[in-house]
N, C-alpha and C positions, 0 to 999 in steps of 0.2 A: 537518407532515404532518397531514392530516385522517383521523381514524379513524372508520370507519362500522361499527357492530355490529348494525344493523338495516336490512335492505334497503328497508323502507318509508320510510326517511328520504330515499332517493334519489328526488326528485320530478321531476327533469329530467336528461336524458342529459348526460354530461360533454363538455367541448369536446375534440374530436379525441382520444378516449380510446385510449391505448395500454396494454395490460394483459398481465400474466403471472399464471398461476394455479398454486397448489401448496400443499402443507402447510408447506414451508420449515422443517422441523424442523432446528435447528442454525444456520440462516441461514449456511451454509458458503460457500466461495469459488465454488462452482458457482451457488448461488442469487444471490450478489452479482453474478456475471457476467450473469445474466438481468436483474437490476434495472438494470445499467449499460446494456444494450441498450435496455430500455424507456425509460429516461430520455433516452438519445441520440435515439431516434426521436420521442419526445414533444417534445423541444426543437426538432427539425428542422421540425415542423409546427405549432409553437405550441400543442401539446396538453397533455393531462394524463397523467402517469405513474401507473399504478394497479397495485397488487398485490392479488390476492384469495387469501385463505387461509380455513381452516375451524376453528371452535372449538365443541366440543372436536375433537381429532384424529379423523377419520372412523373409524379402527380401533377407537376406544373405543365408538363407537355401533354399528358393524357386527358387531364380534366380542365386545363387552361384556366385555373384559378389559383388563389393564394393560400388555399387551405390544404393541410393544416400549416400554421406558421412553423418555420424551422427552428429547432433548438440551437443549432450551430450553423453559422454561415460557412461557406465553402472554405475560406481561408483558415478559419479556426479548425474545421474538420481535418484539413491537411496537417496542420500543426499537431493536433492530438494523435493522429494516426502515426505520424513520425515519432512522436514522443513514446508511443507504445513499442517502438523498436522494429517496425516492419522495414524490410529491405526496399520494397517497391510499392507505390500506390499508382494504380491505373484508374484515372478519372475519365470514364467513357463519356464523350459528348452524347447526351441523350436526345435523340430526335425521333420524329414519327417513323422515319425509315428504320432506325435501329429497333424501335419498339415492334416493328413488323417482322423482325427476324424470327424464324421458326426455331423451335427447341433444338432440333438436330443441328441446324446450321450454327447456332450459338455455341454448342458444345464442340462439334466436330471441327468447324472452321476456325472459331475464335479461341476457345479454351485449349483445345488439343493442338490444332494446326499452327496457330500463331504463338500462343503463350507457352505451350508445351507442358501442360499440367501433369503432375504425377499423383497429386493428392488434392482433393477439394474438401474443405471443412465448412459445413453448413448447419443451420438449425433445422429442427424437424418439420418446419412449415415452409421450407424453401421451395419456391417455384421459379420458373424461368421461361424465356421465350415468348412468342406472340400470344397475347391473351392468357399468359401464365399457364400455357398448355403443358409445360414441363413439370412433372411431379417428381417427388423423391424416388418413386419406383422407376420412372423413366430414366432418371439420372443414374441409378444403379445399373439399369440395363445397358446404358451407354458406356458405363465404366467397364463392364465385362467385355463389351465389344471393342472398346478403344484402349483398354489396358491402363486404367488409372484407378485410384482408390477413392472411395467416398467415406468420409468420417462425419457422423451426425453428432454434433455437440449437444450436451445436455443444457437445458435452460438454467440460467442463474436466478435463484429465487430471491425475492425481496427480503431485506433483513427485518428482524423483530416482528412488529405487529402488522406489517404490510404484506398481505397475502398475495400469492401469485408470482409470476415471473417478472423480471425487470424488462421493461419495454419503453420505447420512445414515447408511446402514447401516455404511459403512466408518468413519465418524467415531465412531459408537457402539461399534464393536468396539475401536477404538484406545483410547478412554477406559476402557472396561471392562477392558482389558489393562494400563492404567497407562502407555500410550505417549503421554505428554502433549505432547512436542515434535512428534511426528508428527501428532497431532491438531491442534496449533496451526497447522501448515502447511496443513491442509485447511480449518480454520475461518477463518484469517486473524487469529486472536486466541487468547489463552489460554482454555482451558475454565474456565468459572465456575459455581460453585454459590452459592445464596443461602439464607440461613436466619436464624432468630432465636437469639440467644445465650441459653441457658437455664442454670439451676443444675445443675451436674454432681454428682459424688460426692465433691467436696472432697478430691481426692487430688493434683491437679496441684501446687498451691502448698504444701500442708501436708506431703505425703509425699515428693514428688519435687523440690521446690524450683523448679518451673517452672509457674506458674499458667497455666491453659488456659481458652479459651472453648469451651464445649460448644455445638454447633449443632443446632438442630431444623431439619432439612433441608426446604426448599421444593421443590427440584428432584427429578426422578424418577431421572435417570441419575447414579449415584454411581461415581466412579473405583474402581479395584481397591484392595483393602485394602493398607495400607502407610504409609510416611512420605514426605511431600512437602515440597519447598520451595514456598512460596506467597507471594502478596501479598494483602493484605486491605483492602478498601475499607469505610470506616465514617465516616458523617457528613461526607462530602466529602474525607476524608483517606485517604492510602494508606500502609499499613504492611507491613513484611516479617515473615514468620513461618514456622513449621514446623507442618504438619498431620499428624495421625495418624488414619487411617481403619481401624477394625477392632473387635476383640472383647476387647481388654485381657487377653491370655492370661496375663500375669504375675500378675494378680490373681484368676484362676480364676473370674470371674463371667460371662465370655463374653457380655456385653451389647454390642450394636453401638453404636458412638459415632463421632462426628466431632469431634475436639478440635483446636483451633488455639492454639499458643503464639506470641504476638506479641512480636517482638524489640524491646527498648528501649521498652516500653509499660507504663504503670501506671494506666490509667484504668479506671473501672467502666463496662462496656458491656452489663450484663445487660439483657435484653429488647430490645436494639438489633438492627436488621436489618443484617447484614453480607454482603458479597460476597467470596468466596474464589476467587482466580485460581490455578490449578494450573500451576506453572512446570516442575517436573521431579520425577520419583519418585526418592527417595533409596535406599530399601531396603524389603524385606519387613517385615511385622510379625512379631515372634517373641517367644517366652516366655523371660524371664530368670530366673536362679536366685535373684535377690534384688532388692529395691527399689534398692539401691545400684548394682547392675550396670545396671539400667534407667536410673537417673539419669546414670551415666557415658555410656551410649550416647546419651542425649538431648543431652548436651553436645557429643558428636561430631557428631550430626545438625545441631545449630545451627551448628557451624563449617562443615560442608559447605553448608548452606543459605545462610549468609552469602556464601560464595564464589560460589554459583550466582546469588545475587541482587545481587551487587556491581554498582554502576553502571558 
């Protein structure tokens, strides 16, 4: 996949460009369905499948705050879109000047003039241009005028008992509530956080008998506090583990930490970048009367995790 992070790099229109546009936070099953339609249509006309997204997320520029927390950091979003099979990802640098671009200018100058779109695939709530002035009706009007096709994709419904369509908002809520299996069904994969292993408070191995990797989190969306069965990717290998997210109430210091105990693992991975996949939440975090009681509970958590992670 070709990654374009500067629009000025595009010197010539793409061959029969088929495009979809969005923030794609989470790259969930709904987004993946859009990519699939784009790829199919591009292959049918010998064209180029293109996804356009924005970096940073527009809400960070327009509202100047950190809400909502992102499901996927930029690097992971790029990886996931590439894995979906897209030919090109255009990551538009989102600025206040870009946000001020009118709907006609966005379509006529950028999409048609620079990218050369032949087809655009969007959801039925798609808006574009300054203050979201561009509606689906206006897009269809431009399509007739500028000779391109508009395809409105159907929403992908949530599976089983979860009513409504798949959305980044719903995925975010499920992860924040610790509902990792439900989130997996909407994402099409286990939710993953990334971070660097840092020096902790030297309690895991010395006091508890279970050495842990403390993670300096890169991602913005953190699952609900508690204990989880996880898998950990490090240096191309996959390990099983138990993660604790929370404030260490047994030790009364109440500092937020993410700690992972890797099962059957004895390597030094300080300063390593690891990826933690959340399989299932085991229990709430709670305060124990003694370190011994906490150690006993961790042993039980490991047994539960081994069962959940069994091949």
